[in-house]
C-alpha positions as CSV (number, residue, x, y, z in Angstrom):
1,X,125.2,93.3,106.5
2,X,125.7,94.9,103.1
3,X,123.2,96.1,100.6
4,X,123.0,94.3,97.3
5,X,124.0,95.7,93.9
6,X,121.6,97.9,92.0
7,X,121.8,99.0,88.4
8,X,121.8,102.8,87.9
9,X,119.5,104.3,85.3
10,X,119.9,107.6,83.4
11,X,117.8,109.6,85.9
12,X,119.8,108.5,89.0
13,X,117.3,105.8,90.1
14,X,118.0,102.1,90.1
15,X,116.3,99.2,88.5
16,X,115.4,96.1,90.5
17,X,118.4,94.3,91.9
18,X,118.8,90.5,91.7
19,X,118.0,90.2,95.4
20,X,116.1,91.8,98.3
21,X,117.3,91.7,101.9
22,X,114.9,90.5,104.6
23,X,115.0,91.4,108.3
24,X,115.0,88.5,110.8
25,X,114.3,88.6,114.5
26,X,117.0,90.9,115.9
27,X,119.3,89.1,118.4
28,X,118.6,85.6,117.0
29,X,121.0,85.7,114.1
30,X,123.8,84.3,116.2
31,X,121.7,81.2,117.0
32,X,119.4,81.0,114.0
33,X,118.4,77.3,114.7
34,X,116.9,78.2,118.1
35,X,113.7,79.7,116.7
36,X,113.2,77.0,114.1
37,X,111.4,74.8,116.6
38,X,108.7,77.3,117.5
39,X,108.3,78.2,113.8
40,X,107.8,74.5,112.7
41,X,105.6,73.9,115.7
42,X,103.3,76.8,114.9
43,X,103.2,75.8,111.2
44,X,102.5,72.1,112.1
45,X,99.7,73.0,114.5
46,X,98.2,75.5,112.0
47,X,98.1,72.9,109.2
48,X,96.8,70.2,111.6
49,X,94.0,72.4,112.9
50,X,92.9,73.8,109.6
51,X,93.3,70.5,107.9
52,X,90.9,69.0,110.5
53,X,88.3,71.7,109.7
54,X,88.7,71.1,106.0
55,X,88.5,67.3,106.5
56,X,85.4,67.4,108.6
57,X,83.5,69.9,106.4
58,X,84.3,67.9,103.3
59,X,83.2,64.6,104.7
60,X,80.1,65.6,106.6
61,X,77.0,66.2,104.3
62,X,75.2,67.9,107.2
63,X,77.9,70.6,107.2
64,X,77.4,71.4,103.5
65,X,75.7,74.7,104.3
66,X,76.6,78.3,103.6
67,X,78.2,79.0,107.0
68,X,80.5,76.0,106.9
69,X,81.4,76.6,103.3
70,X,82.7,80.0,104.2
71,X,84.5,78.5,107.2
72,X,86.1,76.0,104.7
73,X,87.4,79.0,102.6
74,X,88.8,80.6,105.8
75,X,90.8,77.4,106.5
76,X,92.1,77.3,102.9
77,X,93.3,80.9,103.3
78,X,95.0,80.2,106.6
79,X,96.8,77.1,105.3
80,X,97.9,79.0,102.2
81,X,99.1,82.0,104.1
82,X,101.1,80.0,106.6
83,X,102.6,77.9,103.8
84,X,103.6,80.9,101.8
85,X,105.4,82.6,104.7
86,X,107.5,79.5,105.8
87,X,110.2,79.5,103.0
88,X,111.8,82.8,104.0
89,X,111.1,82.4,107.7
90,X,112.8,79.0,107.8
91,X,115.6,80.3,105.6
92,X,116.3,83.0,108.2
93,X,115.9,80.6,111.1
94,X,118.0,77.7,109.7
95,X,120.7,79.5,107.6
96,X,120.4,83.2,108.5
97,X,119.6,83.7,104.8
98,X,118.6,87.4,104.5
99,X,119.0,87.6,100.7
100,X,116.2,86.4,98.5
101,X,116.1,86.6,94.7
102,X,113.8,89.2,93.3
103,X,111.7,86.7,91.3
104,X,111.2,84.6,94.5
105,X,110.3,87.7,96.5
106,X,107.7,88.8,94.0
107,X,106.2,85.3,93.9
108,X,106.0,85.2,97.7
109,X,104.6,88.7,97.8
110,X,101.8,87.7,95.3
111,X,100.7,84.7,97.3
112,X,101.0,86.3,100.7
113,X,98.6,89.1,99.6
114,X,96.3,86.8,97.7
115,X,95.7,84.7,100.8
116,X,95.6,87.8,103.1
117,X,92.9,89.4,101.0
118,X,91.1,86.1,100.7
119,X,91.0,85.9,104.5
120,X,89.8,89.4,104.8
121,X,87.1,88.8,102.1
122,X,86.0,85.6,103.9
123,X,85.8,87.4,107.2
124,X,83.6,90.0,105.5
125,X,81.4,87.2,104.0
126,X,81.1,85.6,107.4
127,X,80.0,89.0,108.9
128,X,77.3,89.3,106.3
129,X,76.2,85.7,107.0
130,X,75.9,86.4,110.7
131,X,74.1,89.7,110.1
132,X,71.5,88.0,107.8
133,X,71.1,85.1,110.3
134,X,70.4,87.5,113.2
135,X,68.6,90.4,111.5
136,X,66.5,88.3,109.1
137,X,66.2,84.9,110.7
138,X,63.0,83.9,108.9
139,X,64.3,84.8,105.4
140,X,67.9,83.6,106.0
141,X,67.6,80.3,104.2
142,X,66.3,82.0,101.0
143,X,68.6,85.1,101.3
144,X,71.8,83.0,101.4
145,X,71.7,79.5,100.0
146,X,74.5,77.2,98.6
147,X,74.1,78.8,95.1
148,X,74.7,82.3,96.5
149,X,77.7,81.0,98.5
150,X,79.2,79.6,95.3
151,X,78.9,83.0,93.7
152,X,80.5,84.6,96.7
153,X,83.4,82.1,96.6
154,X,83.9,83.0,92.9
155,X,83.8,86.7,93.6
156,X,86.4,86.3,96.4
157,X,88.7,84.4,94.1
158,X,88.2,87.0,91.3
159,X,88.9,89.9,93.7
160,X,92.1,88.3,95.1
161,X,93.5,87.5,91.7
162,X,92.3,90.7,90.0
163,X,93.7,93.0,92.6
164,X,97.1,91.3,92.8
165,X,98.0,90.0,89.3
166,X,99.3,93.4,88.1
167,X,101.5,93.9,91.2
168,X,104.4,91.6,90.4
169,X,104.7,93.1,86.9
170,X,104.5,96.7,88.2
171,X,106.9,96.2,91.0
172,X,109.4,94.4,88.8
173,X,109.7,97.3,86.4
174,X,109.6,100.2,89.0
175,X,112.5,102.6,89.4
176,X,113.9,102.3,92.9
177,X,115.5,105.3,94.7
178,X,116.3,103.5,97.9
179,X,118.5,100.4,98.8
180,X,116.3,97.3,98.4
181,X,116.3,96.4,102.1
182,X,112.9,95.3,103.4
183,X,111.6,95.7,106.9
184,X,110.0,92.3,107.4
185,X,111.0,88.6,107.2
186,X,108.9,88.1,104.1
187,X,108.1,90.1,100.9
188,X,105.1,92.5,101.1
189,X,104.1,94.9,98.4
190,X,103.8,98.0,100.6
191,X,107.3,97.3,101.9
192,X,108.6,97.0,98.3
193,X,106.6,100.0,97.0
194,X,108.1,102.1,99.8
195,X,111.5,101.8,98.1
196,X,110.3,103.1,94.8
197,X,111.0,106.6,93.4
198,X,108.3,109.2,94.1
199,X,105.4,108.9,91.6
200,X,106.1,105.3,90.5
201,X,102.8,103.7,89.3
202,X,103.6,100.5,91.2
203,X,103.6,102.4,94.5
204,X,100.4,104.2,93.6
205,X,98.6,100.9,92.7
206,X,100.0,99.2,95.8
207,X,98.4,101.9,98.0
208,X,95.1,101.5,96.0
209,X,95.1,97.7,96.7
210,X,95.6,98.3,100.4
211,X,92.8,100.8,100.7
212,X,90.3,98.7,98.5
213,X,90.8,95.5,100.5
214,X,92.3,96.0,103.9
215,X,90.8,99.4,104.4
216,X,87.2,98.7,103.1
217,X,86.6,95.2,104.6
218,X,87.0,96.1,108.3
219,X,84.6,99.1,107.9
220,X,82.0,96.9,106.3
221,X,82.5,94.2,109.0
222,X,82.0,96.7,111.8
223,X,79.0,98.1,109.9
224,X,77.5,94.6,109.9
225,X,78.1,94.3,113.7
226,X,76.4,97.7,114.1
227,X,73.3,96.2,112.5
228,X,73.5,93.1,114.7
229,X,73.9,95.4,117.8
230,X,70.7,97.2,116.9
231,X,68.8,93.9,116.6
232,X,70.2,92.6,119.9
233,X,69.0,95.8,121.7
234,X,65.5,95.1,120.5
235,X,65.5,91.5,121.9
236,X,63.5,91.3,125.1
237,X,65.1,88.2,126.5
238,X,68.6,88.3,127.9
239,X,68.9,84.6,127.0
240,X,68.1,85.4,123.4
241,X,70.8,88.1,123.4
242,X,73.3,85.7,124.9
243,X,72.6,83.0,122.3
244,X,72.9,85.6,119.5
245,X,76.2,86.8,120.9
246,X,77.5,83.3,121.2
247,X,76.9,82.7,117.4
248,X,79.2,85.7,116.7
249,X,81.9,85.1,119.3
250,X,84.2,83.0,117.2
251,X,83.9,85.3,114.2
252,X,84.4,88.5,116.2
253,X,87.5,87.0,117.8
254,X,88.9,86.0,114.4
255,X,88.2,89.6,113.1
256,X,90.0,91.2,116.0
257,X,92.9,88.7,115.8
258,X,93.4,89.5,112.1
259,X,92.8,93.2,111.9
260,X,94.1,94.7,115.2
261,X,97.8,93.8,114.6
262,X,97.5,94.9,111.0
263,X,96.1,98.3,111.9
264,X,98.7,98.7,114.6
265,X,101.5,97.9,112.0
266,X,100.0,100.3,109.5
267,X,99.8,103.1,112.1
268,X,103.3,102.5,113.3
269,X,104.7,102.6,109.7
270,X,102.5,105.5,108.5
271,X,103.2,107.7,111.7
272,X,106.8,106.5,111.9
273,X,106.3,105.6,115.6
274,X,109.7,104.8,117.1
275,X,109.4,101.3,118.5
276,X,112.2,98.7,118.9
277,X,112.7,96.5,115.8
278,X,112.1,93.3,117.8
279,X,108.6,94.6,118.8
280,X,107.9,95.6,115.1
281,X,108.9,92.2,113.9
282,X,107.0,90.3,116.6
283,X,103.8,92.2,115.8
284,X,104.2,91.3,112.2
285,X,104.6,87.6,113.1
286,X,101.5,87.9,115.3
287,X,99.5,89.3,112.4
288,X,100.4,86.6,109.9
289,X,101.1,83.5,112.0
290,X,98.6,83.7,114.9
291,X,95.3,83.6,113.0
292,X,96.1,80.3,111.2
293,X,97.0,78.8,114.5
294,X,94.1,80.2,116.6
295,X,91.2,80.2,114.1
296,X,90.7,76.4,114.1
297,X,90.6,76.4,117.9
298,X,88.1,79.2,118.0
299,X,85.7,77.5,115.6
300,X,86.0,74.0,116.9
301,X,85.4,75.2,120.5
302,X,82.6,77.7,119.7
303,X,80.7,75.9,117.0
304,X,78.9,72.9,118.5
305,X,78.3,71.1,115.2
306,X,82.0,71.2,114.2
307,X,83.1,70.0,117.6
308,X,80.6,67.2,117.7
309,X,81.4,66.0,114.2
310,X,85.1,65.9,114.9
311,X,84.6,63.9,118.1
312,X,82.2,61.5,116.3
313,X,84.6,60.9,113.5
314,X,87.6,60.4,115.8
315,X,85.6,58.1,118.1
316,X,84.3,56.0,115.2
317,X,87.9,55.5,113.9
318,X,89.0,54.5,117.4
319,X,86.2,52.0,117.7
320,X,87.0,50.6,114.2
321,X,90.7,50.1,115.2
322,X,89.8,48.3,118.5
């Protein structure tokens, strides 16, 4: 595999080349079509599961409440993230296409991170929702109503777009001092910024974006769970504690599923831990592809109202067709 051409500048750095090189799953390049089936299956199930959540929340007036509106946003981010990753993943699987045009790479990078930060922001909003519901149950309906949730949704959209709109322009005009070979199967801005010359503003801003979103959100989420834990300790009945824990089970599982692989990847890259490339690539796939697949299952199983409404809708359709 050869690197692509770069254009030298006066100071010895290079400007952005026409293409970037992506890394596929090592060992599968000889039979690229083999892993097309699991990829398409994961994507189909992710869209089906999240589409069902979106469908049931949109159609059921009883679910037009803050908690379910935030769940609606989570499903939107999951569908968007899975859909944004598929072009390069399928290109690698079907045609062993490692080269991707710089413009397409920047576009994918933008949407991958917009939907990733959207998911992180939604998980934070859900943690605040759970903390208010458990710590201030009597005031919860007035503290967080539909109007407040609309404002939170607008704030999430503004945050995602505001943080990431400058990145494609900064990265497109950065001087590069390394061959433009990425370490993932899709375009990510920390991966692209790593190739820049020292002191490039695009790399500095990329680091700021990572800290302000993916660094801050998990801290605030675990702070919210710290408040919840204090309240649970004060509950006298073990049954009350169990019910409160059940309301948080799906969300806490989604948080761990989203952040643990991401933190492991960040530590591996930052500390330069020598792990096999297949393990690094697989962990990256787990971080990006598993949450869209598993989140609908978690919430449809753990949230009784969602489960009952889905069964009711499907049963009524079956009766209507009989």
